[in-house]
N, C-alpha and C positions, 0 to 999 in steps of 0.2 A: 504493500500500500504506500501511497505517496506521503511524504513528510510535509511538503509545501506545494501549493498550487497558485497560479496567477489567474485572476479573473479579468478577461479582456472585455470589460463592459462597465456599465455605470448604473445608477438608479436602483430601482427596487429589485431587479433580477440579480445584480451584484450582491446586494444585501441578503437576498434569498439564498444564494449559493454559499455565502460566508457562514450562514447559520448552520447549514448541513455540514460544512467542512469542520466547523467547531465541534459539532456533535461527534464527528468521526475522529477528532483529535488531529486534524490536519491544519497547519498554519496557512494563512492566506496573504496574497499580495494584491493590492488594488492598484489600478492605473487610473489616471485622471487628467482632465484638461484644465487649463487655467480657469475656466468658468466653474469647474467642479472642485476647486481646491478645498472648500469647506463642506463638501458633500458628505452625506451620511455613510456611504460605502467606504470612503477614505478613512473615516473615524473607526469603523468597525473592524477593518482589516488589521492584520499584524504589522504589515509594511505597506508603503505606497510609493509610487513612482510617477512623476509628472511626465506626460507625453508631449504636451505642446499647447498651442492656442485653442480657443473654444471650438472653432469649426471642426467637425468630425473628420474631414479630409486631411486635417493637419494634426490629428490626435488619435482618436479611437479607430481610424481606418488606416493608420500607418503601420504596416506589418513590421518593418525593420525596428521601429521603436518598441513595439510590443515584445518582439523576440529578444531585443537587447535588455528590456526590463526583466524578463524571465531569467536570462542568464546572469544578469547583475545581482539578482536577489537569491539565486540558487533554487528557483522554482523548478519542479520536475515535470509539471504538466500545466496546460492552459485550458480553462473552461471559457468558451466564447459567449455564454448566455444566449440571448436571442437578439436579432437585429445585427447591425454593424457587420462583423466578419464571420458571423456564426454559420453562414451557409456559403462561404467562400472556399471553394475547393483548393485554390492555389494557396490560401493561407493554411489550411489543414495540412497540405503537402509540405509546405515550408516548415511548419512546426515539426513534422516528423523528420525532415531532412536535417534539421538542426539538433537532432537527438533528444527532442522533447516529446511529450505525449499530448495528443489532442483529445480532450474530453468531449468526444462526440463521434460520429461515424467516420469511417475511413474516407479519404479524399475522393476515391473513385466512386463511392456511393453518393457523396454530395454532388459530384459532377453529373452523375447519371440522373439524379432526381432534382437537382437544383435548376436545371434547364427545363422549363416547362414543355418545350417542344419535344426534346429528346425523351422526357419522362412519359409523355403520352404514347410514344412509339413503344417504349419498354412495357408500359402497362398493357397495351394491346397484345404484345408478345406473351405476357404472363396471364392472358385471359381475364384481364380486369376490364370491366365496363368503362367505356370512355364516351365523351360528348362529341358530336359532329363539329368539325371546324377546319380551319386552315392552319396547319401546324408548321408552316415554314415562315421564317422571318419576312416581314412586310417592309418594303423599302420607302414607300411614300404614302402620303395621305390619300392621294388619288387612287392608288392601288388598293388601299384599305377600303375605300368606298365601293369599288368594284367587287371586291371579295365579299363584303358585307351584303351587297345586293344579291350575290349568288347564293349565300347561305340563307338569307332572309332575316329581316329585323324581327325582334331585337337581337343585337349581338353584344358580346363582351370583348372589349379590347384590353389585352393584358401584356404587360412587359414580361419578357421571358425570365428575367432575374428579379421580378418584383416580389412584394410581400408586404403584409401589414396594411393593405389598402392603397399602397402607393404604386403608381404606374398601372392603374386599373380604371376603366370607364365602361359604362353601359350606354349604348347608342340605339336610339329608336328611329333614326332617320339619317339621311346623307350628311346633313349639316353637323349633327352631333357626332357622327363617325369621323368626319374630317377634323373637327376641332379636338375630339377625344384622342385621336391618334397622335396629334401633335403634343398635347399635354402629357399623355402617357410616356411618350418618347423623352420629353424634357425631364419629367420627374424621375424616370428610370436612369437617365444619364447622370443626373445630379445625385441621386441616392445610392445607386448601385454600380455606376460606371459601365453599364451595359444597356444600350438603347434598342435592343431587338424587341420587336412587338409582334404578337400574333392575334388572331381573332377566332372566337368560337361561338357557337349558338348559345344564346342566353335562355335557360330554361325558366319559363314563367311560373310564378307561385312555387319556387323551390324551397326546400329546407337545406340548410348547410350543416351537415353532420360529419364529424371527423372521428377517426379511430386512432387511439394511442397505441403505438407498438413499442416493444422493447426487445432488443436482441443482444446476445453476447458473442464473444469471439469463438465459442465452441459450436456456433451454428444454431443455437436455440433461440427461437423467436416466439413471443406471445403478444396477444393484444389485451389491453386493459379497458375493455368496453368503449363506449362512445361518449362524445360531448356534443350537445346541441348548441350550435352557434349561429342560429338564424336571426337573432335580434341584432341587426347591423345598421349602421348609418354611414353612407358613402363607402360601403364595403369594408368598414372597420367594425369589429365586434364590440358590442356594448354590454350585453349580458350573456354569459355562458352558463350552461348547467349540465349536470350529469346525474342520471342518464337522460336520454331524450324522452319527452312525453309522447312522442309520435310513433316511433318505429316499434315493430313487433319483435319478439324474441327470435323468430326465424330470420327476419331481416338483419337483426343485430349479429347473429352468427354468420350470415352470408357476407356481410360487410367486413366482419372481423377476419374471416377466412381469406377474402380477397386482399385485405391489407397485409396480412402475413405473407401471402404468396408474392406480393409485390416486393416486400422487404427481403424475402428470400432470394428473389431474382437479382438483387444487387448486393447480396451478402451483407445485409445491414447489421451494424453493431452500434448500440447505444439507444437512446430514446428518440422516437420520431413520430410524426403524425401523418396519416393518410386522410386527405380531405375528399369528401364526396358531396355531390349535389343529389338530393333525393326528391323524387316527384311525389305527386299526391297519391299515386298507386303504390308507393314504396319502391318503385324502380330507382336504382341509384347508378351514378356515373362518377368516375374518377375525375377529380379536379387537379390535384397536385399533391406532392409529398413534401412536407417541411422537415428537413433533415436537421432538426434542432429541438430544443426545449420550447414548448409553446407558452405564450403569455398565460393561457387559461389552464395550465397543467394542475393548479391546486385543486380544481373540482374532481379531477381523476384521483388525486392523492386522498381526498376526503372519502370517496366511496370505496376505494380499494385498500387503503391503509399502506400503500407503497410510496416511499419517498423517492421520487423519480430522479432527483439530483444525486442522491446517494447511489442509486443504481447506475447512473451514468459514470460516476467516479469509480465504482467497483468494476464495471465492464472495461473502462479504460485501463484499469490496473491489471486486466487479464483474468479477473475472477468470473466464474460462471454465475448465471442466474440461480438463486437458491429456491426457485419455485417453478412450477409448470402451469400450463393453462388451467388445469382443473383446480389449482389452489387459489386462483384469483377470484375474490368475492366481490359482491356488489351490495354495499350496505348503505341504506338511506338515500338521501337526495342532497346534492350540493349545488350551490349557485355562486357565481362571481359577478360583481359589478365593477366595471372599470371606472374609477373616479379620476376624471380628466380636468385639466386646467383649461376650461372653455366656458363660454357664456351661452347657455341654451336659449336665452331670451334674445340673443343677438345673432341668431343663425349659427350658433356654436363656434363663434370666432375664438381664436386662441386668447388666453389670458395669462400674462406673465407678470412677474413681480415677486414681492416678498410675502411669505406666509406669515401674516401678522398673528393669526391664531391657527393652530393645528392640533386638534384634540380628537383622535380617532375613538370610536366606541370601545367599550371594555372588551378585551379579547380573552377567549378561553381556549383557543387552539393556537399552536405555533406551527410554523412551516416544517420543522424537523422533529415533531413529536406526535405521538399516536392518539391525542385526545380527539373525542368525537362529539358531534351534535352541539356545536358552538359557533363562535365567531372568530375569524382570523383576518388580520390585516397585513398584507405584504406591501412595504413602502420603502422608498429611498429618500424621503424628505423628513424635515423636522420643523418645529415651530421657530420662526425667525429666519429660516432658510429661504433661498431664492429659487424660483421656477424660471430657468433661463429660456430664451427664445430659440436656442440652437438645437434643441433635441425634441423628442416627442412630448406630448402633453400630459402623460400619465402622472398623477399624484400618488395614487395607491390602488391596490386591488383589494376590494372588500369581499371576503368569502364567508359563506355560512354553510353549515351542514345540518340538515334536518332529518327527522325520521321519515318524512314523506315530502312531496312537492309543496303542499299547502303549508306545512310546517316550515320549510325552507323559505318560502315567500314571506311568511309572517316574521321570521327571524331577520330577514334582509330588510324589511320595511322598518323594523324597530332599530336595527343597526344604523340605517341611513338617517333616521331621526336624531341619533346621537352623534353623528359625525360632524364635528365643528371645523369649518374652514373659513377663514377671513383673510382679507388682503387681496385675494384674487377670486375670480368667479370659478365655480365648479358645476359639473353636470348633475349634481345630486338631485335637484328638483325634477329633472327629466327622468332619472332612474326611478324616482318614487312614482312618477306618473305611469311609467311602463309597468311597474310591478302591480299597480292598482287597476290596470286596464282589464276589463272582463275577458277579452280575447287572449291576453297573455295568461291570465289566471286559469282559463280553461285549456290552455295549450293549443289554441286554434290560431296559429300564426305561421308566417314564412319569412323569407329574407326581405320581402317587400312591406313588412309590417309597419316600420317607421315611416317609409315614404307614403304608405296608404293613409295612415292616421295623422301624420304630422307633416304632410307634404308641403303645406304653406308656412312651415316654421312652427316653433314651439312658443306658446303664449301662456301667460299666467292663468288664463281661464281654462287651459287644458289640464289643470290640476285641481279639480273640484275637491272640496272637503266634505266629509259626511256630516259635520256639524261645525261650520265656521264660527258660530257664536262662542264655541268653547275657547277659541283663542282670544276673543274679546274679554271673556270672563277671566282668563288667565292673566291678561294685562291688568285688569282691575285688581286681581289678587296680589300681583307683584306690587302695584302702587300702594295698596292698603298695608301690606307687610312692611314695605319700606318706610311708610309714615309711622307705623307702630314703633319701629326701631328708633326713628328720630324723636318720637314723643317720649321715649324712655330716657333720653339724655338728661342728666342732671344739670342744674344751674341755669335753666331757662328763665327768662325775664317774666315775672308775674304779669298776667294779662296778655302775654304774647306767646304763649306756649303753642307748640305744634298741635293742630287740631286733627282729629281722626274723622274725616268726612265719611258719610254713609252714602250720599247720593252723588252720582256722576253722570256725565254724558260721554259715551265713547264715540269719538269721531274717527271713522275708518276712511282712509284716503284711497281713492281709486285712480289718482293721477289726473292731470289736466284740469284741476279745479273741481273734480267730482268727489263728493263725500256722501257717506251714509251715517246716520246718527242713531245711537241706541241709548235710551235711558236705562240706568242700572243702579242696583243697591248692593252694598257689600256689608256683611256683618259676620261676627264671630259665631261659631257654633261649638258647643261643648266646652268653650273657653280654653281650647288647647292651642299650644304653639304650633305654627305651621298649618293651620286649618282655617278655612273661612267659607262662608256661603255667599255666592254671587248670583243675584237674580237679574236676568236680562229679559225684559218683556215677561213672557209666560214661562220661560225656561229657568230652572234652578240648577246651579252647579255647585256641588259640595267638593271643594278642592282640598287635597292634602298634599303638601310638598315641603320637605325638609331640606331641599337643596339650598345652598347659599344664594341669596338674591342677586349677587353680582356675578354668579356663574351664568354662562351662556346656555349650557345644557341643563334643563330642569327635568327631574324625574319625580313622579308622584302618582296620585290617583285622582280621578274625577268621577264622582258618583259611584265609587267603588271599583272603577276600571282603571288599570294602569295606563300611564301615558309617559312619553318622552317627547319633549318639545324644546325649541330653542327660542330664547328671548334676550333682547338687549335694548338698552335705552339709547336713543339718538339715531334717527334715520338720516339719510343723506342730506335732505333739505329741511328737516325739522328736528332739532336737537331735543325737543320735549316729547317726541313720539316714542312709542315702543314698537319694535319690529319683532314679530313672532312668526315661527314657522313650525309646521308639523305635517308629516306625510307629503312633503313637497309643496304644500300650500303655504303662502306667506301673506301676512297683512301688516299694515302700518296703522297703529292705533294711538290717538292722542286722547288722554283722559282729562276732561275739563269739568269745572263746576257748572251747574245748569245756567248760571248767568253768563259765564265765560263762553259757553257754547252758543248762547244767543248772539253774542257779539261776534264770535267766530263766523257765524253764518252770514254776517254782513261784509266780511272781508272780500275785496276784489281778487280775481285771479290774474296773475301776471304771466302772460304767455312767454315761452322761451323764444330766443332770437331765431329768425328765419335763416336756415343754412342751406336752403334749396339751390342756391347759386354756387355751391361748392361741392367738390368731391372730397370727402373726408376719409381718412384712414380708419377703417372699422376695428383695427387691432394694432398692437405693436408688432413690427416686423420690418423686413428689409425690402425696400422698393427696388425691384429687379427690372421693371420695364414700365415706361410711359408710352402708351400706344397712340397718343393724340398730340397734335401740335397747335400752337396758337393760330386761330383763324379757321381751324378745321371744323366742319360740321359733322357731328357723329350721330348716327341714328340709334334709336332705342334697341338695346340688345347687343350693340357693338362693344368691343373691349376698350376700356379706358386705361387701365393700369394693372400690374401684377405685383402682388406682395407675397413674399415668402416668409412663413413663420412655422416653427415646429416641424420642419421638413416637409411642408405641404405648400403647393402653389395655390394662391387665392386670387382669382381673376375678378376684377371689379368691372362691371358692365354698366353702360348707360341705361337708366330707367326710362328715359324719354329722349326725343331728339334735342340735341344741344349744340351750341357753338362754343368752342374753347376761347376764352378771353385771356387766360393767364395760366402759366405753369408755375406752381408754387413750391415744388419739391424737386430734388435731383435723383436720378437713377443711382443706386448704391447707397442712398441715405437710409439711416435707421429711423423709422417713423414711430411716433407715439399715437395712442388712441385719439381719434378726432383731429389729428393734424391735417390741415388742408393740403391737398395735392394739386387740384385744378380749380380754377374759377371759371364759371360759365357766364356768357352774356345774358 
């Protein structure tokens, strides 16, 4: 077994690998860029080596620097994690040539499966079902359109070396195919250094289901059941679960057998994933094989009890698997939500900056331990740390393990309620909405679920609450308890003591000067600390909460039912308001005396300034292209600019016909949110 390994990655996956290595008694070496000098994985590792500047191409993708770091520190093996160089066959081969061990499959297996065009040919030879398509590299956008017309729309345009949703587009017509081909090629060239693109038929209403495989150097290969990954946005997974609520046991076994056959065809050693698209009739077709550890591997670990990172290290050390197919169990139901730094209410634009508050929910499972039926958080961040613009948007992976699917959903909703993130935006409200959607709860969904239900974007009204007045009552409870504490302070001037009001008017803001008002009363019941009765109209809320009132996360009961909610004083434009959230639903409440509420109703609304004459940057990022010039008339739908953030190209289009009056930013400039780029006449 190894004494020391180097982890050629960053973020949560680097931290995840370190935990298992520590459990196995193996020392670890972290590598980092200048942007990651204070990162969590650097702190957790036994040693660390600086690779270079923030850009991946100058740090995490530089093979020579990683090899040198391994030799410098005496590491015997390198674990690539996922992304970056994890599926780079030349890197794996170089590691072996330098006398080091690559903790992953052999470079020949990576080469065979990493090229999506070659992998489909191999899959056919191994009698694995494949999707119709054009499996040769396409040289131009015009050629792509002709091929797509021959296959029949819709088609999927995919970069041969792509992954993680990058270098992938779905086209429903010639225009989308032409533009999608160009974007795919650019993203693939920038992210993977390989701009080959191919096209295949897009199966409508598909499920995305993948099989986890594991092989050793003695030729033993097993599959560890499936993962359901159909909840996707822009072809990036949002929620994963194991097992799938859709496929039958017969389909599961057939998919597993084909996955093993494909792995055997390339002499696969280590952990890998065979991805399938599954039709409504449970027919399935091979998509690709990921020759690495998957982001969503924790759900498989939960239901099988197998530490996949440990198995990868054991296999790389030449040890055989110590179990056979019949030994692999399937216990309970696991789910994973990817918590990303993005604003779901602004079309999921990236959100970078400092994590002013970062308090994950209470965890009862660890990545390298056998605990079951609880909550696990895999993360590479910490409170006060930075979310840089140079890498992907993941903050953490929230994983739960339940006795069945409904139990897992309930655990996940509760955990999301308790996940505190401030300073940047996160997709937690969107995750909460997905988990509460009737079609998700019933298991009736496919990869088009998000596009179908949230095709026009995600809005606050997409997160209804079963009882929104509960949050109004909770705000009044907090106000009352805060005043009680102030009333108990000694030395108050006689006649000017803090009074405990009973009657309030809760003013709920809906933005743009729109409000709703609720008269309410607050009183103690049973005379106990941490308890009060709040009456809002005809509804009565008996609230018990012993959390500290200055905590954001509040835990207690309402009318005997447990709750977890978040509350804090001081909204963005109203320092007197309370902002509360629960189950993805958020409100802003100001508690006033009845007389103050009367006066508040007379206050005029000040409209925000008109910015319709400007193209504003919707996110922090790098301005890589300005497609318009002064004096040019641009039609609605045409490209205005391209911003790169978190390894994704974001194209800004004209929403109406406009004439360019002034260019206010320069190509190559780092933009902030709402920074003007163009001015229109």
